[in-house]
C-alpha positions in Angstrom: -44.5 -52.5 48.1 -47.2 -50.1 49.1 -50.8 -51.0 48.3 -51.3 -47.9 46.3 -48.3 -48.5 44.0 -48.9 -48.1 40.3 -49.9 -51.5 38.8 -48.3 -52.4 35.5 -49.2 -55.4 33.3 -46.1 -56.3 31.2 -46.9 -58.4 28.1 -44.0 -60.6 27.0 -44.0 -62.7 23.8 -41.6 -65.6 23.9 -40.1 -67.9 21.3 -36.9 -69.9 22.0 -35.5 -67.3 24.4 -34.0 -69.7 27.0 -30.5 -68.0 26.8 -31.9 -64.6 27.6 -35.0 -65.0 29.7 -33.5 -65.1 33.2 -31.8 -61.7 32.9 -34.8 -60.1 31.2 -37.3 -61.5 33.7 -35.2 -60.4 36.7 -34.9 -56.9 35.2 -38.7 -56.6 34.9 -39.5 -58.0 38.3 -36.9 -55.7 39.9 -38.5 -52.4 38.6 -38.5 -49.6 41.2 -41.6 -48.0 42.7 -44.3 -49.9 40.9 -46.2 -53.2 41.1 -45.4 -55.4 38.2 -47.3 -58.4 36.8 -45.7 -60.3 33.9 -48.1 -62.0 31.5 -46.3 -64.3 29.0 -47.3 -66.0 25.8 -44.9 -68.7 24.7 -45.1 -69.6 20.9 -44.3 -73.3 21.3 -40.6 -72.9 22.1 -38.5 -76.0 21.6 -35.3 -74.9 23.5 -36.6 -75.4 27.1 -38.1 -71.9 27.4 -41.5 -73.3 28.2 -40.3 -75.4 31.0 -38.3 -72.5 32.4 -41.3 -70.2 32.3 -43.5 -72.9 34.0 -40.9 -73.1 36.9 -40.9 -69.3 37.2 -44.7 -69.1 37.3 -44.9 -71.8 39.9 -42.7 -70.0 42.3 -43.4 -66.3 41.4 -47.0 -65.1 41.9 -46.3 -62.0 39.7 -45.8 -64.2 36.6 -48.7 -65.7 34.6 -48.0 -68.0 31.7 -50.9 -68.1 29.2 -51.9 -71.6 28.0 -50.4 -72.6 24.7 -53.2 -73.1 22.1 -52.0 -72.0 18.7 -48.6 -71.6 17.0 -48.6 -67.9 16.1 -45.4 -67.9 13.9 -44.3 -64.3 14.5 -43.6 -62.0 17.4 -46.3 -59.6 16.2 -49.1 -62.2 16.1 -47.9 -63.4 19.6 -48.2 -59.9 20.9 -51.6 -59.5 19.2 -52.7 -62.6 21.1 -51.5 -61.0 24.4 -53.3 -57.8 23.6 -56.6 -59.5 22.8 -56.6 -62.3 25.4 -54.5 -61.3 28.4 -56.5 -60.1 31.4 -55.3 -56.5 31.9 -58.3 -55.3 33.9 -57.4 -53.3 37.0 -53.9 -52.2 35.8 -52.9 -48.6 35.6 -50.6 -49.1 32.6 -49.6 -51.8 30.2 -46.1 -52.4 28.8 -44.5 -54.5 26.1 -41.4 -56.7 26.7 -39.2 -58.6 24.4 -37.6 -61.8 25.7 -34.0 -60.8 25.3 -33.4 -57.3 26.5 -32.4 -55.9 29.9 -34.5 -53.1 31.4 -32.9 -50.4 33.5 -34.4 -50.4 37.1 -36.2 -47.1 36.7 -37.6 -47.8 33.2 -41.2 -48.1 34.2 -41.4 -45.4 36.9 -39.8 -42.8 34.6 -42.2 -43.6 31.8 -45.2 -43.5 34.3 -44.1 -40.0 35.4 -43.7 -38.8 31.8 -47.2 -40.2 30.9 -48.8 -38.4 33.9 -46.8 -35.2 33.3 -47.8 -34.9 29.6 -51.2 -36.6 29.8 -49.9 -39.1 27.3 -51.5 -42.4 26.4 -48.1 -43.8 25.1 -44.5 -43.5 26.1 -41.4 -44.9 24.4 -37.7 -44.1 24.5 -34.2 -44.5 23.2 -32.3 -47.7 23.9 -28.7 -48.9 24.1 -28.1 -51.5 21.5 -25.5 -54.1 22.5 -23.9 -57.0 20.7 -22.3 -60.3 21.9 -18.8 -58.9 21.3 -19.4 -56.1 23.8 -20.1 -53.2 21.4 -22.8 -50.7 22.5 -24.5 -47.9 20.6 -27.2 -45.4 21.4 -30.3 -45.8 19.2 -31.8 -42.3 19.0 -35.5 -42.3 18.2 -36.4 -39.1 20.0 -36.5 -36.6 17.2 -39.5 -34.3 17.1 -42.6 -36.0 15.9 -44.0 -35.1 12.4 -47.6 -34.7 11.4 -47.8 -38.2 9.8 -44.7 -39.9 11.1 -46.8 -42.6 12.6 -47.8 -43.8 9.1 -44.1 -44.3 8.2 -42.4 -45.6 11.3 -42.7 -46.7 14.9 -42.0 -44.6 18.0 -38.9 -46.7 18.7 -38.5 -50.3 19.9 -41.6 -51.9 21.2 -39.7 -53.1 24.2 -39.8 -49.5 25.5 -43.6 -49.0 25.1 -45.8 -48.0 28.1 -49.5 -47.5 27.4 -52.7 -46.6 29.1 -55.6 -49.0 29.3 -57.5 -46.7 27.0 -54.9 -47.2 24.2 -54.8 -51.0 24.8 -58.6 -51.2 24.6 -58.6 -49.2 21.3 -55.8 -51.4 19.9 -57.8 -54.5 21.0 -60.9 -53.1 19.2 -58.9 -52.8 15.9 -57.4 -56.2 16.2 -60.8 -57.8 16.8 -62.4 -55.9 14.0 -62.7 -58.2 10.9 -62.9 -55.1 8.7 -59.7 -53.5 9.9 -56.3 -54.3 8.3 -54.7 -53.8 11.7 -54.3 -57.5 12.4 -52.3 -57.9 9.3 -49.6 -55.4 10.3 -46.2 -57.1 10.7 -45.0 -54.9 13.5 -47.0 -54.6 16.7 -45.1 -51.6 18.0 -45.6 -49.5 14.9 -49.3 -50.4 14.8 -49.7 -49.4 18.5 -48.1 -46.0 18.0 -50.2 -45.4 14.8 -53.5 -46.2 16.6 -52.6 -43.8 19.4 -51.8 -40.9 17.0 -54.7 -41.7 14.6 -57.0 -41.0 17.5 -55.2 -37.7 18.1 -53.8 -38.7 21.4 -50.4 -37.8 22.8 -47.3 -40.0 22.6 -44.0 -39.1 24.3 -40.6 -40.3 23.0 -38.1 -40.0 25.8 -34.4 -39.3 24.9 -33.2 -41.1 28.0 -32.5 -44.8 27.2 -34.6 -47.2 29.2 -33.1 -50.6 28.3 -30.3 -52.5 26.8 -31.5 -53.7 23.4 -29.9 -57.1 22.6 -28.7 -57.7 19.0 -28.4 -61.1 17.6 -29.2 -63.1 14.4 -32.8 -63.8 15.3 -33.9 -60.1 15.9 -37.2 -59.4 14.0 -36.0 -55.9 13.2 -33.1 -54.9 15.4 -30.8 -52.0 15.2 -30.1 -50.7 11.7 -26.3 -50.7 12.2 -23.7 -52.1 10.0 -23.5 -53.3 6.4 -25.4 -56.5 6.9 -28.4 -54.8 8.7 -28.6 -52.1 6.0 -28.5 -54.6 3.2 -31.3 -56.6 4.8 -33.4 -53.5 5.0 -32.6 -52.5 1.4 -33.7 -55.9 0.3 -37.0 -55.5 2.0 -37.4 -52.1 0.4 -36.8 -53.5 -3.0 -39.4 -56.2 -2.4 -41.9 -53.4 -1.5 -42.3 -54.8 2.1 -42.0 -51.3 3.6 -44.6 -49.8 1.3 -47.0 -52.6 1.9 -46.7 -52.1 5.6 -47.2 -48.4 5.3 -50.4 -49.1 3.3 -51.7 -51.5 6.1 -51.0 -48.9 8.8 -52.5 -46.0 6.7 -55.7 -48.0 5.9 -56.1 -48.9 9.6 -55.6 -45.2 10.6 -58.0 -44.0 7.9 -60.6 -46.2 9.4 -60.1 -44.5 12.7 -59.7 -41.0 11.4 -61.2 -40.7 7.8 -59.6 -37.4 6.8 -59.4 -36.4 3.1 -55.6 -36.0 3.5 -55.3 -39.6 4.8 -57.7 -40.9 2.1 -55.6 -39.3 -0.7 -52.4 -40.8 0.7 -54.0 -44.3 0.9 -55.1 -44.0 -2.7 -51.6 -42.9 -3.9 -49.9 -45.7 -1.9 -52.2 -48.3 -3.4 -51.9 -47.0 -6.9 -48.2 -47.7 -7.4 -48.3 -46.1 -10.9 -45.6 -43.8 -12.3 -48.1 -40.9 -12.0 -48.7 -41.5 -8.3 -45.0 -41.5 -7.3 -44.2 -37.8 -7.7 -47.4 -37.0 -5.8 -46.1 -38.9 -2.8 -43.3 -36.4 -2.5 -45.8 -33.9 -1.1 -46.0 -36.0 2.1 -42.2 -36.2 2.7 -42.1 -33.2 5.1 -44.8 -34.9 7.2 -43.2 -38.3 7.2 -40.3 -39.7 9.2 -38.8 -37.9 12.1 -35.1 -37.8 11.0 -34.2 -35.4 8.2 -31.9 -38.1 6.7 -34.7 -40.6 6.7 -37.0 -38.2 4.9 -34.3 -37.6 2.3 -33.8 -41.3 1.8 -37.6 -41.9 1.6 -37.7 -39.2 -1.1 -34.9 -40.9 -3.0 -36.7 -44.3 -2.7 -39.9 -42.8 -4.1 -38.0 -41.2 -7.1 -36.1 -44.4 -7.9 -39.1 -46.7 -7.6 -37.7 -48.5 -4.5 -40.7 -47.4 -2.5 
């Protein structure tokens, strides 16, 4: 590896990933044309993951295992710990990694090139979802971005995210700000995308898949494929989980960019009255990237599911 190779800090949150970690770690360390350091936070695994990671870190200088101090209880909070505490000084870019995926060998270098070409502070991509029975499916997240899509969805799976130090520093500021609702957001990837866009900075969503996205019962979100997955999301919608998350993201973004349009949206979202629901329809065209998702969101608003 040449001394002037691009330096990437990969932040990985781990919780009971013993069955998947060796393949994922190998796919990260074998990235082409860049210099990778893997920084790992283990959330008190009980399946032998901790011991495996300790062995890896002892024999591989590119792996750093952060000390276990608190139980974080969720992938997002574990990632927030990495963002606020991991030493990322001196790196050219920072990436997120889940414990159970498999990265394609050119994932990072392709995203580095896209970030440089477009002067972007964030890059994400499509992925290939795969199941234990051998099924695979392209998850297409690369539709054209909308004016306010970042308030309603992420830029794809967080395991594909590549970010500049500027963005990570801005994200860290939000997470350490006691007056910001950012730290309460349930999805670290959605929050990261939203912070970037709220500052008016560019984010690229690549149509070329960069990883195999493993699907199993313990996925926090996973691919929205099949009856079981769609039912689980409908249940969350009925419990107003999605609207509550949109409110957190919108309030965090309003703190960054206090526009009158954003302020009006936050008020409408927090109101939850019958009078506010029709007014939310004015934001549909600016919301999610897929036309079908915009239609479904409109239906959810009209039926009171959102």
